[in-house]
N, C-alpha and C positions, 0 to 999 in steps of 0.2 A: 557325626558330629556338626561337621562342615555342612555339610548336605540341608541340616534342619536350620542352620544357622543362614545360609542363605536363602532358603525358603521364606524366612521368616522376615528378612530384610526386605524380598521382593514384594511380597505380601504387605510389608509397611509402605514401600512406595508406590505401588499400585492403589491402595485403600486412600493414600493422602492426595492424590492425582482426581482432579473433577475438571469436567469438559468446561470451559468459559469463552465466551465472544471476546476476540480479541480488540479490544478498544486501544487506541493513541490517540494522543494528544484530544479528549473527548469525542472522536469519531467512533462510531461503528462500523467492523470492517465489513460486516454482513449488508447492511444498506448500502458502503461503497462498492461493493463488487456489482452489486446492481445499477447503481448509479454509472460505473464507468460503462455498461452496455447501454445503460439509457442515453449517457450524453455522446454515444458512438466514438468512443477514445481509438476503439481498434481501428475506427478509419486511417488513425496516423501511427498507432503503437502497437505492435508486435505485444499482447498482455496474458502471460498465462493464468489457464484458468476461465479466461473470458470469452463467449461464443463470437464469432465475426470476424469481420476479414483480418486480417495481419499486416495493418499497415506498413510502410515502409519508410516515410515520408520523415517521421519521428523516430527518436532510437526505442530500440526495445527496452519492455520494462521490467524484465525477470532481472531478478536482484536487488532491483534498487531499494528496497528495506536496508539492503547490507551497503549502499553507497554512501561515501562522506560529501560529495559534492551534489550539487543539483543545479542541474542547467550549466555547469562547469563554472559558476560563480558565487555560488552560495552555500553554507554550510547545510547539509542535508538533517533538518531534525521536523519534526510534525508541524510547526505552525509555519516555518519557510515553504514546507510543500504544500500547507493548504494554501497559502498566499500565491504560491507559484500556479495553483491550479485554478485560484478565484482571478487571478488576474496576472498573466505572465507579462505582459507588456510594463508594468511596474516594477518589476524586476529588471526585465532585460528587453527596453524597449526596440530592439531590432531582433528580436526572436521570431521564428516561423509560427510559434505557436498561438492559436488563434484565443480571443477570449470569448467563453462562451456562455458568459454572465453565469456563472457556477456560485450560488449562494454560498455562503460562510459556513454554513452548516452541512452542505453537499461537498465543499472542499475538504469538511475536517474528515466527512465519512469516508471518500475516494483516498485522502491521505493515509487514513487507519488501514484501509484494503492493499493499496500498494504497499506500506511498512511490512504486510507478513508476507510478500514477495522477496523472500531472502536466499 
């Protein structure tokens, strides 16, 4: 009897699961992953799942989706992360991250991808 109940529960849980693209803060994580490669973010950062060099200028971005602070200064929210990506000097004029002229939409998509790195 327990086996049947467990099997029924498992079936119910798996049938309710459907694959969705992860979006965060209005961004698309799939597109964001492509943009991370396009903007050559791996030149400075080690980013899991993205081909390219494993830069050591900036911090590794593994687990950035779980971090509470960005750049040692601001709360890690989707909007703050997108703002940081788009214009890091506006957040901290003395940081080493270059302004790559990332559009607002691209920054939202990159932030969505980075939030998948937990």
